[in-house]
C-alpha positions in Angstrom: 59.2 -41.0 -21.6 57.3 -43.7 -20.5 53.5 -45.1 -21.6 52.2 -44.5 -18.1 53.7 -40.5 -17.9 51.8 -39.9 -21.1 54.0 -41.2 -23.9 51.9 -40.7 -27.2 53.6 -43.4 -28.9 52.7 -45.8 -26.1 49.7 -47.4 -24.3 47.4 -45.2 -22.3 45.5 -46.8 -19.6 41.6 -45.6 -19.7 39.8 -45.3 -16.7 36.7 -47.5 -17.7 39.3 -50.6 -18.5 40.9 -49.9 -15.0 37.5 -49.6 -13.4 38.1 -46.2 -11.7 35.0 -44.8 -12.9 31.8 -46.5 -12.7 29.4 -46.5 -15.4 26.3 -44.8 -15.6 23.0 -46.0 -17.1 22.4 -44.5 -20.7 20.6 -41.6 -21.4 16.8 -41.8 -21.2 16.7 -44.5 -18.8 13.6 -44.0 -16.4 14.3 -43.0 -12.9 13.8 -45.6 -10.2 10.7 -45.3 -8.0 11.9 -44.3 -4.7 8.5 -45.7 -3.2 6.8 -43.9 -0.2 8.3 -42.6 3.0 6.8 -44.3 6.2 7.4 -42.0 8.8 5.8 -44.2 11.6 3.2 -43.3 14.1 3.0 -40.1 15.8 2.5 -39.9 19.5 -1.0 -38.5 19.0 -1.8 -41.5 16.8 -0.9 -44.0 19.6 -2.0 -41.8 22.6 -5.5 -40.6 23.1 -4.2 -38.3 26.0 -1.8 -36.7 23.7 -4.4 -36.3 21.0 -6.8 -34.9 23.4 -3.8 -32.3 24.7 -3.0 -31.4 21.1 -6.9 -30.8 20.7 -7.3 -28.6 23.7 -3.8 -26.7 22.4 -5.5 -25.9 19.0 -8.7 -25.1 20.2 -7.1 -22.8 23.0 -5.2 -20.8 20.2 -8.4 -20.2 18.3 -10.3 -19.0 21.5 -7.3 -16.7 22.3 -7.5 -15.4 18.9 -11.0 -14.2 19.3 -10.3 -12.4 22.4 -7.7 -10.6 20.5 -9.7 -9.8 17.7 -12.3 -8.2 20.4 -9.6 -6.8 22.1 -8.5 -4.9 18.7 -11.9 -3.3 18.4 -11.6 -2.1 22.3 -8.2 -0.8 21.2 -9.9 0.9 18.1 -12.4 2.8 20.6 -10.4 3.4 23.5 -7.0 4.6 21.9 -8.8 7.5 19.7 -6.8 9.9 17.5 -9.0 13.0 17.5 -6.7 15.7 18.9 -9.3 17.9 19.3 -11.3 20.6 17.4 -11.5 18.0 14.4 -7.6 17.7 14.4 -5.2 14.7 14.8 -2.5 14.1 17.2 0.7 12.5 16.1 1.1 10.4 19.4 -2.2 9.2 19.6 -1.8 7.9 16.4 1.2 6.1 17.0 -0.4 4.5 20.1 -3.4 3.7 18.1 -1.6 1.8 15.5 0.6 -0.2 18.0 -2.6 -1.3 19.7 -4.1 -2.4 16.3 -0.9 -3.9 15.3 -0.6 -6.0 18.4 -4.0 -7.3 18.7 -4.9 -7.8 15.0 -1.3 -9.5 14.3 -1.7 -11.9 17.6 -5.1 -12.9 16.4 -3.8 -13.8 12.8 -0.7 -15.4 14.3 -2.8 -17.6 16.7 -5.1 -18.7 14.1 -2.1 -19.5 11.6 0.0 -21.4 14.6 -3.5 -23.4 15.3 -4.0 -24.3 12.0 -0.5 -25.7 11.7 -0.4 -27.7 14.8 -3.8 -29.3 13.8 -2.3 -30.5 10.9 0.8 -31.8 12.4 -0.6 -33.4 15.2 -4.2 -34.5 14.2 -4.7 -34.7 10.7 -3.6 -37.8 8.8 -1.4 -37.2 5.9 -0.7 -40.3 3.5 1.8 -39.8 0.8 0.2 -40.9 -2.5 1.1 -41.1 -6.2 -1.1 -40.2 -8.9 -0.3 -40.1 -12.7 -0.8 -36.8 -14.6 -4.2 -36.7 -15.9 -5.6 -34.7 -19.2 -6.8 -31.3 -18.7 -10.4 -32.7 -18.8 -10.9 -35.8 -16.7 -13.2 -38.6 -17.4 -16.4 -39.0 -15.2 -15.2 -42.0 -13.2 -11.9 -40.0 -12.5 -13.9 -37.1 -11.2 -16.1 -39.2 -9.1 -12.8 -40.6 -7.8 -11.6 -37.3 -7.1 -14.7 -36.3 -5.1 -14.6 -39.4 -3.2 -10.7 -38.9 -2.0 -12.1 -35.3 -1.2 -14.3 -36.9 1.3 -12.2 -39.2 2.5 -9.7 -36.4 3.0 -12.2 -34.4 4.8 -13.0 -37.3 7.1 -9.4 -37.8 7.7 -9.3 -34.2 9.4 -11.7 -35.0 11.6 -13.3 -31.6 11.2 -16.8 -33.3 11.8 -15.6 -35.4 14.8 -13.6 -32.8 16.7 -16.4 -30.4 17.4 -14.1 -28.4 19.6 -11.6 -27.3 17.2 -14.3 -27.0 14.8 -16.7 -24.4 16.9 -13.4 -22.5 18.4 -12.2 -22.2 14.3 -15.6 -20.9 13.2 -15.7 -18.3 16.3 -12.5 -16.8 15.6 -13.1 -16.7 11.9 -16.7 -15.2 12.4 -15.1 -12.5 14.6 -12.0 -11.8 12.3 -14.2 -9.6 10.1 -15.4 -7.3 12.7 -12.6 -4.9 13.0 -12.6 -4.3 9.2 -16.4 -3.4 9.7 -15.2 -1.0 12.7 -12.4 0.5 10.7 -14.9 1.4 7.7 -16.2 4.4 9.9 -12.6 6.0 8.9 -13.3 6.0 5.3 -15.7 8.8 5.1 -14.8 12.9 5.3 -14.4 14.1 8.8 -14.8 17.6 10.1 -12.2 19.9 9.9 -10.1 17.7 7.8 -11.4 18.9 4.0 -9.6 20.1 1.4 -12.7 22.4 0.2 -11.0 25.7 1.8 -7.4 27.0 2.6 -6.1 30.1 4.4 -5.6 31.8 1.0 -7.9 34.4 1.2 -8.1 38.4 -0.7 -5.2 40.3 0.3 -3.0 37.7 1.6 0.7 38.1 0.6 2.7 35.3 -1.3 5.8 34.6 1.1 8.8 32.4 -0.4 8.8 29.3 1.1 11.1 28.7 3.8 12.9 32.2 3.7 8.8 33.8 4.2 10.1 36.9 1.9 7.3 38.7 0.0 7.5 38.8 -3.6 7.5 41.9 -6.0 6.2 41.3 -9.4 8.8 43.0 -10.8 11.6 41.0 -9.3 10.3 37.5 -10.5 12.5 36.8 -13.8 11.3 35.2 -16.9 11.1 31.6 -16.6 11.7 31.4 -12.7 9.5 29.0 -10.6 9.3 30.2 -6.5 7.4 28.1 -4.3 5.1 30.1 -1.8 3.0 29.9 1.0 0.3 32.4 2.5 1.2 34.7 5.0 -1.9 33.8 6.9 -0.2 30.3 7.5 1.6 32.0 10.2 -1.1 33.1 12.2 -1.7 29.6 12.9 -0.7 27.9 16.0 3.1 26.8 16.3 2.5 23.1 16.4 -0.5 21.0 16.3 -2.7 19.2 13.4 -4.4 22.4 12.4 -1.1 23.9 11.3 -0.2 20.7 9.8 -3.1 20.2 7.5 -3.1 23.8 6.3 0.7 23.2 5.3 -0.5 20.2 3.6 -2.8 22.0 1.2 -1.4 25.9 0.8 1.5 25.3 -1.1 1.5 27.2 -4.4 3.9 27.4 -7.3 4.4 30.8 -8.9 6.0 30.9 -12.4 6.5 33.8 -14.7 6.1 33.3 -18.8 5.3 35.9 -21.5 1.7 37.2 -21.2 1.1 36.2 -24.7 2.0 32.7 -23.8 -1.3 32.3 -21.4 -4.3 30.9 -22.8 -6.4 32.0 -20.0 -10.1 30.4 -19.6 -13.3 32.7 -19.8 -13.1 34.6 -16.3 -9.6 34.0 -15.7 -7.8 36.9 -17.8 -7.1 38.9 -14.6 -5.9 36.2 -12.8 -2.0 36.6 -13.9 0.2 39.6 -13.2 2.2 40.6 -16.5 2.5 36.9 -17.2 3.1 35.8 -13.3 0.7 32.9 -12.5 0.1 30.8 -9.7 -1.0 26.9 -9.3 -1.6 24.6 -6.3 1.6 22.5 -5.6 -0.8 19.5 -5.2 -1.0 17.0 -7.7 -4.9 16.3 -8.6 -4.2 12.5 -9.1 -3.1 11.4 -5.2 -2.0 14.5 -3.7 2.0 14.3 -4.6 3.7 17.6 -4.1 5.0 18.7 -7.6 7.6 21.2 -9.2 9.3 19.7 -12.0 8.9 22.6 -14.5 9.7 22.3 -18.3 10.7 25.9 -19.1 10.0 25.8 -23.0 6.8 23.9 -23.0 5.7 25.1 -19.7 4.6 21.6 -18.7 4.6 20.8 -15.1 5.4 17.0 -14.4 4.5 15.2 -11.4 7.2 12.8 -10.2 5.0 10.2 -8.7 3.3 9.0 -11.6 4.0 11.0 -14.2 0.6 13.4 -14.4 1.5 16.4 -16.6 -0.2 19.5 -16.8 0.1 22.7 -19.0 0.4 25.7 -17.1 0.2 27.9 -20.0 -3.5 26.5 -20.6 -5.1 26.7 -17.0 -3.2 23.7 -15.8 -5.1 21.3 -17.6 -4.2 17.5 -17.8 -2.0 16.4 -21.2 -0.7 13.3 -19.8 -1.0 10.9 -17.1 -3.2 9.3 -14.5 -4.8 12.6 -13.3 -8.1 13.8 -14.3 -8.5 17.5 -13.3 -6.5 20.4 -14.2 -4.6 22.0 -11.1 -6.1 24.7 -9.2 -5.1 28.2 -10.0 -4.8 31.0 -7.6 -5.9 34.5 -8.9 -3.3 37.0 -8.3 -3.4 40.7 -7.8 -0.7 43.6 -6.4 -1.0 45.4 -3.4 -0.6 49.1 -2.4 3.3 48.3 -1.7 4.0 46.5 -5.2 3.9 43.0 -3.4 1.9 40.1 -5.1 -1.2 38.9 -3.1 -4.1 36.8 -3.8 -7.3 37.9 -5.1 -9.4 35.2 -3.0 -8.9 31.8 -2.0 -8.7 29.1 -4.8 -12.0 28.5 -6.6 -12.2 24.9 -6.2 -10.7 22.2 -4.3 -7.0 21.5 -4.0 -5.8 17.9 -3.9 -6.7 14.8 -5.3 -10.1 13.7 -6.7 -12.0 11.5 -4.6 -15.6 9.7 -5.3 -17.8 12.4 -3.9 -16.5 15.0 -5.7 -17.8 16.8 -8.8 -15.0 16.8 -11.8 
């Protein structure tokens, strides 16, 4: 075998000796300074007419943004969501959301695009190099930074290009107005309250979906059943009223040993032989709950892990919720079916700032 073909006893060609591999700089050598890139003058730098056109374009976008902001306020007023009698119509909500999204979205888009066009076409953008400074700069360096800021402000032409400046100020001044108008929705509205439900004295508990009344002796130990009030079916077949009641009326029915229930004062007769009922709506943010631990009688909310002890008046034992689950007082009617003694004695659903604990 020849030396060139890899004979272990013969000479071997080395790339660095034959010039096949380029030598690199030793490790640790500094990277050469690439210098500054000179992009050359822009059209707006050499043509006053082009600069004026760019200025009018930017100002036009800011003015159009102002028009869209005003249009968003008009859309909020024109496209209402009140379906009548305090209800909310889903179709009206969709139209209102579309109108608000288009108008506010276009306003913010035009302000952003106008700012980009202003920077690209009219502002100067010189490249500079600056060494890393200590955490606290010296006084002369601070003065230099202020001078650089003033220079940059002057280069933007903000004070000189009054048309752009005034149109931008107008758009930004109008931008918060839709938020001020939308604050109206933060307050409680009539007909959309959780203070009362359609539960009432003598209302039967019906199994959810199948709508079957429940006898006390048919509920097994440890069983959980989701129920709705029979009065729910007296509501209109469609519309916001039915949806609102559907959202706040679900109840969980659980059977445990009577001796396991630690009833609070005044609640001794709220359960029927260990059958107890609680609102299905978490008191944190209103998620529906039904993750029941049979041995501990704990109910877990899947959204944020708030945990309630159903054997101890639904009190909170873990998680962000701050209020116990509302309990529905139970009774048995003349035919042996489970009914409510009354409506909930406290509001169902999550807490809010004006609700007392």
